C-alpha positions in Angstrom: 121.9 -113.7 7.5 120.0 -110.4 8.2 118.3 -112.1 11.1 121.7 -113.2 12.4 123.1 -109.8 12.1 120.2 -108.3 14.0 120.5 -110.9 16.7 124.2 -110.2 17.1 123.7 -106.4 17.0 121.3 -106.7 19.9 123.8 -108.7 22.0 124.8 -107.0 25.3 126.8 -103.9 24.6 126.0 -103.6 20.9 123.2 -101.0 21.0 122.7 -97.5 22.6 121.2 -99.2 25.7 124.2 -101.5 25.6 126.6 -98.6 25.7 124.8 -97.3 28.8 125.3 -100.7 30.3 129.0 -100.6 29.4 129.3 -97.2 31.2 127.5 -98.6 34.2 129.7 -101.6 34.3 132.8 -99.4 34.2 131.5 -97.4 37.1 130.9 -100.5 39.1 134.1 -102.5 38.4 135.9 -100.9 41.3 133.3 -102.0 43.8 133.3 -105.5 42.4 137.0 -105.9 42.9 137.1 -104.2 46.3 134.8 -107.0 47.6 137.2 -109.7 46.5 139.0 -111.1 49.5 139.2 -107.6 51.1 141.5 -106.4 48.4 141.4 -103.0 46.8 142.5 -101.2 43.6 144.1 -97.8 44.3 141.5 -95.1 43.6 143.8 -93.2 41.2 144.4 -96.4 39.1 140.7 -97.3 39.1 139.7 -93.8 37.9 142.3 -93.9 35.2 141.1 -97.3 34.0 137.5 -96.3 34.0 138.2 -93.1 32.0 140.3 -95.0 29.5 137.7 -97.7 29.2 134.9 -95.3 28.5 137.0 -93.5 25.9 137.8 -96.7 24.0 134.3 -98.0 24.2 132.9 -94.7 22.9 135.4 -94.8 20.0 134.3 -98.4 19.2 130.7 -97.4 19.2 131.2 -94.3 17.0 133.2 -96.4 14.5 130.5 -99.0 14.4 127.7 -96.6 13.4 129.7 -95.1 10.5 128.2 -95.7 7.1 131.0 -98.0 5.9 133.2 -98.7 8.9 136.5 -100.4 8.1 136.9 -103.5 10.2 140.1 -103.2 12.2 142.5 -106.1 11.8 142.7 -108.4 14.8 145.8 -110.4 15.5 144.0 -112.9 17.7 143.8 -116.2 15.8 140.3 -116.9 17.3 139.0 -114.0 15.1 141.2 -114.6 12.1 138.4 -115.7 9.8 137.2 -113.0 7.3 133.7 -113.7 8.6 134.4 -111.8 11.8 135.3 -108.6 9.9 132.6 -108.9 7.2 129.8 -108.8 9.7 129.7 -105.3 11.4 128.0 -106.6 14.5 130.5 -109.4 15.0 133.4 -107.0 14.3 132.0 -104.7 17.0 131.4 -107.5 19.4 135.0 -108.8 18.9 136.5 -105.3 19.6 134.3 -104.8 22.7 135.3 -108.3 24.0 139.0 -107.5 23.5 138.6 -104.2 25.2 136.8 -105.8 28.2 139.5 -108.4 28.4 142.3 -105.9 28.4 140.5 -103.8 31.1 139.9 -106.7 33.4 143.5 -107.8 33.0 144.7 -104.3 33.8 142.4 -104.2 36.8 143.8 -107.5 38.0 147.3 -106.0 37.7 146.3 -103.1 40.0 144.8 -105.2 42.8 146.6 -104.6 46.1 147.7 -107.6 48.0 150.5 -110.2 48.3 152.0 -111.5 45.1 150.5 -115.0 45.4 147.0 -113.6 45.8 147.5 -111.2 42.9 148.7 -114.1 40.7 145.7 -116.1 41.6 143.4 -113.2 40.7 145.3 -112.7 37.4 144.9 -116.4 36.6 141.2 -116.4 37.5 140.5 -113.4 35.4 142.4 -114.9 32.4 140.3 -118.1 32.8 137.1 -116.0 32.7 138.3 -113.9 29.8 139.2 -117.0 27.7 135.9 -118.7 28.5 133.8 -115.5 27.7 135.2 -115.2 24.1 132.4 -114.8 21.6 134.1 -117.4 19.4 133.1 -120.0 22.0 129.3 -119.5 21.4 127.4 -120.6 18.4 125.1 -117.6 18.3 128.0 -115.2 18.4 130.4 -117.0 16.1 129.8 -115.9 12.5 132.3 -118.4 11.1 130.5 -121.3 12.7 127.1 -119.9 11.6 128.2 -119.5 8.0 129.6 -123.0 8.0 126.2 -124.3 9.3 124.4 -122.5 6.4 126.9 -123.7 3.8 126.6 -127.3 4.9 122.8 -127.1 5.4 123.2 -127.9 9.1 125.5 -130.9 8.6 128.4 -129.2 10.6 126.0 -128.7 13.6 124.8 -132.3 13.4 128.4 -133.6 13.4 129.2 -131.2 16.3 126.4 -132.6 18.4 127.5 -136.2 17.6 131.0 -135.3 18.7 129.8 -133.6 21.8 127.8 -136.7 22.8 130.8 -138.9 22.1 133.0 -136.7 24.3 130.4 -136.7 27.1 130.7 -140.5 27.0 134.5 -140.3 27.1 134.5 -137.8 29.9 136.8 -135.3 28.2 137.1 -133.0 25.2 138.8 -134.8 22.4 142.1 -133.2 21.3 142.9 -135.8 18.6 141.5 -138.7 16.8 142.0 -141.3 19.5 141.1 -144.2 17.2 144.1 -143.5 15.0 146.6 -144.7 17.7 147.3 -147.8 19.6 150.2 -148.2 22.0 152.6 -150.8 20.6 151.2 -150.5 17.1 152.0 -146.9 16.0 153.3 -145.3 19.2 155.8 -146.8 21.6 157.1 -149.1 18.9 160.9 -149.2 19.6 161.7 -152.9 19.9 162.4 -154.2 23.4 161.4 -156.6 26.2 160.1 -156.5 29.7 162.9 -157.9 31.8 161.5 -157.2 35.3 158.2 -156.2 36.9 156.7 -155.7 40.3 153.5 -154.1 41.4 154.9 -150.6 40.8 156.6 -150.8 37.4 157.8 -152.8 34.5 161.4 -152.5 33.3 161.9 -152.3 29.6 165.2 -153.2 27.9 165.5 -152.1 24.3 167.1 -154.1 21.6 170.5 -152.7 20.5 170.7 -151.0 17.1 174.5 -151.0 17.0 177.0 -153.9 17.0 178.7 -152.5 20.1 177.2 -150.8 23.2 178.7 -148.7 25.9 179.8 -150.5 29.0 177.4 -148.7 31.3 173.7 -149.1 30.7 171.4 -146.1 30.7 168.3 -146.1 32.9 165.5 -143.6 32.1 162.9 -142.7 34.7 159.9 -140.9 33.1 157.3 -139.0 35.1 154.8 -141.2 36.9 152.0 -138.7 36.2 152.2 -139.6 32.5 152.9 -142.7 30.3 156.5 -143.3 29.5 156.0 -143.3 25.7 156.3 -139.5 25.4 160.0 -140.6 25.1 159.0 -143.0 22.3 156.2 -141.5 20.2 157.4 -142.2 16.7 160.7 -143.6 15.4 161.8 -140.2 14.1 161.1 -138.3 17.3 161.9 -141.0 19.9 164.6 -140.0 22.5 164.7 -143.7 23.5 165.4 -144.8 20.0 168.0 -142.0 19.6 169.8 -143.1 22.7 169.8 -146.8 21.5 171.1 -145.7 18.1 174.0 -143.9 19.8 175.2 -147.2 21.3 173.6 -147.1 24.7 172.0 -150.2 26.3 168.7 -148.5 27.3 166.3 -149.4 30.1 163.1 -147.5 30.9 160.7 -147.6 33.8 157.1 -148.1 32.7 155.0 -147.1 35.7 151.8 -149.0 36.6 148.7 -146.9 36.4 147.4 -147.1 40.0 143.9 -148.4 40.7 142.1 -148.6 44.0 144.3 -151.4 45.2 147.3 -149.0 45.0 145.7 -146.2 46.9 147.9 -146.5 49.9 151.2 -146.2 48.0 153.6 -143.6 49.5 156.5 -141.5 48.3 158.8 -143.9 50.0 157.3 -146.8 48.1 157.9 -145.1 44.8 161.6 -144.4 45.8 162.4 -147.8 47.4 160.2 -150.2 45.4 160.5 -148.5 42.0 163.4 -146.1 41.5 166.0 -147.9 43.7 164.8 -151.3 42.6 165.2 -150.3 39.0 168.7 -149.1 39.6 169.6 -152.3 41.3 168.1 -154.5 38.5 169.9 -152.5 35.8 173.2 -152.8 37.7 172.7 -156.6 37.9 171.7 -157.1 34.2 174.5 -154.8 33.0 177.1 -156.4 35.3 178.4 -152.9 36.3 178.8 -151.1 39.6 177.7 -147.8 38.1 175.1 -146.9 35.5 174.0 -143.8 33.6 170.7 -142.4 34.7 168.1 -140.0 33.3 165.0 -138.5 34.8 162.3 -136.5 33.1 160.0 -134.0 35.0 158.7 -135.7 38.1 160.7 -138.7 37.1 163.8 -136.6 37.6 162.7 -135.6 41.1 162.1 -139.3 41.9 165.5 -140.3 40.5 167.3 -137.5 42.4 165.6 -138.6 45.6 166.5 -142.2 45.1 170.1 -141.4 44.5 170.1 -139.2 47.6 168.8 -142.1 49.7 171.5 -144.4 48.3 174.1 -141.8 48.9 173.0 -141.7 52.6 173.6 -145.5 52.6 177.1 -145.0 51.3 176.2 -146.1 47.7 177.0 -144.1 44.5 175.4 -146.2 41.7 175.2 -143.4 39.1 178.1 -142.6 36.8 176.0 -139.7 35.5 172.6 -138.1 36.1 170.6 -136.3 33.4 167.6 -134.2 34.6 165.2 -133.0 31.9 162.8 -130.2 32.9 163.0 -131.3 36.6 162.2 -129.4 39.8 164.6 -129.9 42.7 164.4 -126.4 44.2 160.7 -125.4 44.4 161.2 -121.8 45.4 159.0 -120.5 42.6 157.4 -122.6 39.9 155.2 -120.4 37.7 151.5 -121.0 37.4 151.5 -124.3 39.3 152.3 -122.3 42.5 148.8 -120.9 42.3 147.2 -124.2 43.2 149.3 -124.9 46.3 148.9 -123.5 49.7 148.4 -124.9 53.2 144.6 -125.1 52.8 144.7 -126.9 49.5 147.3 -129.4 50.6 145.5 -130.0 53.9 142.3 -130.7 52.0 144.0 -133.3 49.8 145.5 -134.9 52.9 142.1 -135.2 54.5 140.4 -136.6 51.3 142.9 -138.8 49.6 145.9 -138.9 51.9 146.9 -141.1 54.8 144.9 -138.8 57.1 141.6 -139.3 55.2 138.9 -140.7 57.6 137.8 -143.0 54.7 141.3 -144.2 54.0 143.7 -143.2 51.2 142.3 -142.6 47.8 143.5 -141.8 44.2 144.0 -138.5 42.4 142.2 -139.4 39.2 144.1 -139.0 36.0 141.1 -137.1 34.5 141.5 -134.4 37.1 145.2 -134.0 36.5 144.6 -133.8 32.7 141.9 -131.1 33.1 144.1 -129.0 35.4 147.0 -129.1 32.9 144.8 -128.3 30.0 143.4 -125.2 31.7 146.9 -123.9 32.1 146.6 -123.1 28.4 142.8 -123.0 27.9 142.7 -121.4 24.5 145.0 -123.9 23.0 144.0 -127.1 24.8 140.3 -126.5 25.6 138.3 -123.8 23.8 140.1 -124.4 20.5 138.6 -127.9 20.5 135.2 -126.8 21.8 134.9 -124.5 18.8 136.3 -127.0 16.3 134.7 -130.2 17.5 131.2 -128.9 18.5 130.5 -125.5 16.8 132.1 -126.4 13.4 131.7 -130.2 13.5 135.4 -130.7 12.6 136.9 -134.0 13.8 140.3 -133.3 15.5 143.2 -134.5 13.4 145.4 -137.5 14.4 148.3 -136.2 16.5 150.5 -138.6 18.5 151.5 -136.0 21.1 147.9 -135.1 22.0 147.0 -138.8 22.1 149.7 -139.3 24.7 148.5 -136.2 26.5 145.0 -137.7 26.8 146.2 -141.1 28.0 145.8 -140.2 31.6 147.3 -141.8 34.7 146.1 -141.9 38.3 148.2 -141.1 41.3 148.2 -142.7 44.8 146.9 -140.2 47.3 149.6 -140.5 50.0 152.4 -140.2 47.5 150.8 -137.2 45.9 150.1 -135.5 49.2 153.7 -136.0 50.4 155.0 -134.6 47.1 152.8 -131.5 47.3 153.6 -130.7 51.0 157.3 -131.3 51.0 158.2 -129.9 47.6 155.8 -127.4 46.3 154.5 -126.1 49.6 157.5 -126.4 52.0 160.4 -126.7 49.5 162.4 -129.1 51.6 163.9 -131.4 49.0 166.9 -129.0 48.5 167.6 -128.7 52.2 170.3 -131.1 53.5 168.9 -133.3 56.3 165.5 -131.7 56.3 163.6 -134.8 55.0 163.7 -138.4 55.9 163.0 -140.7 53.0 163.1 -144.5 53.2 164.6 -144.1 56.7 167.5 -141.9 55.5 168.3 -138.2 56.1 168.2 -136.8 52.6 171.1 -134.6 51.2 171.1 -134.4 47.4 174.5 -132.6 47.7 176.0 -136.0 48.6 175.3 -137.4 45.1 178.8 -137.5 43.5 177.9 -138.1 39.9 178.2 -135.4 37.3 174.8 -133.9 36.4 173.4 -132.7 33.0 170.5 -130.3 33.7 168.2 -129.3 30.9 165.5 -126.6 30.9 163.0 -125.4 28.2 162.9 -121.6 27.7 159.1 -121.4 27.3 158.2 -124.2 29.8 155.0 -123.3 31.8 155.2 -126.5 33.9 158.9 -126.2 35.0 160.0 -122.6 34.2 163.6 -122.7 33.0 164.8 -120.5 35.9 163.3 -123.2 38.3 165.2 -125.9 36.4 168.4 -123.8 36.5 168.2 -123.6 40.3 169.2 -127.3 40.5 172.7 -126.2 39.6 173.0 -124.7 43.0 171.8 -127.9 44.8 174.2 -130.5 43.4 177.9 -130.2 44.4 179.7 -132.2 41.8 180.3 -131.4 38.1 177.3 -129.9 36.4 176.3 -128.8 32.9 173.2 -126.7 32.2 171.7 -126.4 28.7 168.6 -124.4 27.8 166.4 -125.5 24.8 163.9 -123.4 22.9 160.1 -124.1 23.1 158.1 -125.7 26.0 157.9 -128.6 28.4 157.4 -131.3 25.8 158.3 -129.8 22.4 161.6 -128.5 23.8 162.6 -131.9 25.1 161.3 -134.0 22.1 163.4 -132.2 19.5 165.3 -134.7 17.3 168.4 -133.4 15.5 167.3 -134.7 12.1 164.5 -132.2 11.9 166.7 -129.2 12.4 164.2 -127.3 14.5 164.6 -124.7 17.2 167.8 -123.9 19.0 169.6 -124.3 22.4 171.9 -122.2 24.6 175.1 -123.4 26.1 176.9 -121.4 28.9 180.3 -120.0 28.8 182.8 -122.5 30.2 181.7 -124.3 33.4 180.5 -121.1 35.1 177.1 -121.6 36.8 176.3 -118.3 38.6 173.5 -118.2 41.2 171.2 -116.2 39.0 169.8 -117.7 35.9 169.8 -114.5 34.0 173.6 -114.0 34.5 174.1 -117.5 33.0 171.9 -116.6 30.0 173.6 -113.3 29.4 176.9 -115.1 28.9 175.4 -118.1 27.0 175.7 -118.7 23.3 172.7 -119.8 21.1 173.3 -122.8 18.8 170.9 -123.9 16.0 169.1 -127.2 16.2 168.6 -129.8 18.9 170.3 -130.1 22.3 170.3 -133.9 21.9 173.7 -133.9 20.1 175.3 -131.9 23.0 173.8 -134.3 25.5 174.9 -137.4 23.5 178.5 -136.2 23.5 178.3 -135.5 27.2 176.7 -138.9 28.0 179.3 -140.8 25.9 182.1 -139.4 28.0 180.5 -141.0 31.1 179.4 -144.3 29.5 182.7 -146.2 29.6 184.3 -148.3 27.0 182.4 -150.2 24.3 181.7 -153.9 24.1 179.7 -156.3 21.9 176.0 -155.7 22.1 174.1 -158.4 24.0 172.3 -160.9 21.8 169.4 -161.5 24.2 167.6 -159.1 26.6 168.0 -159.4 30.4 170.2 -162.0 32.0 170.0 -165.5 33.4 168.3 -164.1 36.5 166.1 -161.6 34.7 164.6 -163.3 31.6 162.3 -161.6 29.1 158.7 -161.6 30.4 156.9 -160.1 27.4 157.6 -157.8 24.4 157.7 -154.0 24.9 155.8 -151.9 25.5 154.3 -154.3 28.0 151.0 -154.5 29.9 151.4 -151.7 32.4 151.5 -148.9 29.8 148.2 -150.0 28.3 146.3 -149.7 31.5 143.7 -146.9 31.4 143.0 -144.5 34.2 
């Protein structure tokens, strides 16, 4: 261990010559940032940051050379192991890293420029800071080194084996993927495929009650993920919960596009999938109107389909539920950083209809990597350290298995979506877009709308979800749940977790904060509030059907069906 300490102590910034290097780096930071895209940091701010940095770095150095320095407590979970504090060199390196990280983040905050450029710089700096953590490198991680000694190298051997296995898989494993199989221990709610075309299969679930509501419920999940996020396990399945509440539930299971699907457009998804699913559910249910639910991009697709039908004089929805859905794309948190004219144009020329080589696919692996790096410490580096440096196999976790079950996207569809929503924000504008030959106006959808947002959502920030209340013109209800994009939505009442906020009366002011200031927090899941709301729009009850489908739409195969098992 003495050799290890010496090696760590001689790491950059840990000796007297390292302190000189720190001082030089502080003096040069301003010039480095001034060269970035012609942006500058105000001289006064830069001087203040340099002075503060040198002061803190000197304090760290002076403390490290004391006879018996007390290792300061670090709240960061990456350095929670006692090994970081027991080794003076590692303790110093940790403190210096955190100081460097704070200084770089402060410098990013001071960069002059427009807000989008500043946000991009902050994001890039955070990515670098997270990647540069000493915990990510074997030579600098005393916890991993101690484990290697204690296991006589076995942890490193296992780490190399897992690294090679992940290289073959093409991604960092976040869970034990061998522990799950779709249809065996995830996506197990009993049902049947009652319709399919090249875009989707339609699942009808077996009733769990003697009577069901008159109007069936159609769920449209996001096409960028597999539908079974709504049906992971029996005790956290929103699908099973809806069935248990007496609803006749149908769910769209999207096909995972391959090269033969590369030319699919946004109009295809609306006409051939969402509108077709609505029509089939109407026919099977024998009703003019049905209840509908869209989750994330599925909600955007559902709203667009209902807008197209409204333009045709049709109002098939008795109710619309939108879960963490974007309709008004005015500002959308971190995802806005990836979208500008140049990036969209590049996609259009490479995988869109304008591509000289013809349309292509946005690979599911690319999407998965992008979303993981929105939270790199939790979804990337945490597993690099555990899987490879410590040789610890990731535990079995159904949510992370689903997260790694990637889906492709057809290039033209994806490019249309990027340009007309994230970039140009035209979906909310009456008559601005033509979809399936119809001038789109979502304000013409007459059905009441239940809009749900998650308070800590980094994919669809809750203020973005709230803005949908200003687009639809009929009756609306907004509910805010605790936690994030997935955990906030998948929150079964029986577990008694988290909380949700309900507004005062029916008031939906233009500003989300005004709504929140008047809202009341309630313990537990929002599902019960939604269930009561949905029941009021589902019609009377009647005996549950004994067989799935109808004479015209007979059962094709048991749920979950073939499409959901297709790999990207």
